[in-house]
N, C-alpha and C positions, 0 to 999 in steps of 0.2 A: 491193638494200638499200632499206628503206623510208625515206621522207622524214620529217622531224620533224613536219610537219603531218599525217601519218597518225595521230598520237597526240596530239590536242590536250590542252593542260594542263587543260582543263575536266574531262576524264575522270579525271585524277589527283585533282582536287578532289572529284569525285563519289565515287571510291573512298575517299578520306580521310574524307569526311563520312558515307558510308552503308554501308560494307562491314561486315557483321555479324562476319565472321571477324576482321577487324582490330580491331574494338572489343571483341569477346570476348577475344581474345588479350591486348590491352593491359590490360583489366580483370583477367583471370586473373593476369597477371604482377604487377600492383599488389597484388592481394589476397594472392598468394603471398609477396610481399616483406614485407607486414605480419605474416603468420603466421611467416615465417622469423625476423624480428626479435624477435617475442614469444617464440618457442620457443628462441632461441639460448642463453639461460642454462641450458637443460636439455640443450644439445648435440644438439638435434633440428632437422631441417628440417620444413617443412609436409608434404612428401612422406613423410618417415619417420613423422611423426605419423599421417597417414592410413593408411599401411601397417600400423603397429602397431595402430591402432584397428580395422582390418579383420580382425585376428586375434583380437579379443576376442569369442570365441564359446564356448558351452558345450562344443562338440566342435571340435577343430582343423579348420579349413577346408582344402580342397585348394588346390594352387597354381592350378589352373584356375579355381576359383570366385573366388579373390582377384584373379587377373588380370582376370577379367570385371568384377568390381565396380569395380576401379580403372581400367578401360579401358586396360590396359597389356598388352603382349605378354609371354609367359612369359620370354623371354630378358631383357627389361628388368626384370621383376619379380625374377628370380633375381639379377641384378646389384645391384639395390637391397636385396636381402636380405643380401648378404654383409657389409656393415659392421655391420648389426644383429646378425647372428650373431656376428661378432667381438667385439662389445660384450657378448655374453651376454644379449641381449634377446629373441632368437627362436631356436627350434630347428626343424629340418626332420626330420619323422618319416616312417617308412615306414608306409603304410596296412596295417592287419592283414588286411583282406579282399582287397586287391589290391596286391601288392608293387611294382607299377609306379607306383602313385599315391603322391605325396608330400603330406604334410599339414604345415601350419605352425602352430606353437604359441608363444604368449608364454611366456617363462620368468617366474619370480617377479620378477626384476629388470625385465623388460619391463612387467609389470603395475604394479609400483611406479612406474616412470617415467610410465606413462599416468595413474596416479592423480595424480601431481604436475602433469602437463601439462593435465589436464582444466580446472582453473580458469583457466589461462592461455588455453586455447582459448576458453572461454566469454566471458572479458573481451574478447578480441580480436574474436571473432565478434559480440558485442553492439555493439562500437564500429563495426564495418563496417556492420552493419545500420542503425545510426543515420544513416549517410551516404546511404542509399538514399532517393530521393525519389519512387519509384513508388508504386503503390497498396498493395503489401505485399511483404515479403520472400517470403512463401509463393507469391505469384503469380510472382515472378521464378524461384523454384526450380522451379515447375511448368513454366514456359516453357523453362528450361534442360534439364529432364528430357525435354521433348518434342523438343528438338534432338538429344539423345543417344539 
């Protein structure tokens, strides 16, 4: 068994102060809480909003393309779709060209909810951007895309 001095407290401080994973995770949780709070009156979470928004396409996207966009495995995506299906916001369709492929479509109720959520998202997003002190939100988005 290792001794306590094998892991100096200074390393803990270094991780606390410099770990990108820790800081990104903390920031992501804080931003998610802000959006969850703002979207709560619409009975939506930020994750559900993003999922519904990812379905706003001229042609229903495949489960695979949505899971790639949201960086979510198919099993998790399917689990997240269930409550939205039960609410009548999303429907799962069989692809005409390939019966093995499933496509995801917003229902009229899903579109109506996104229309109502749009202004809430814009206000919340603008408030978060005002908190950023770096050179620009666009630079931050570019840096985050580079990491993913």
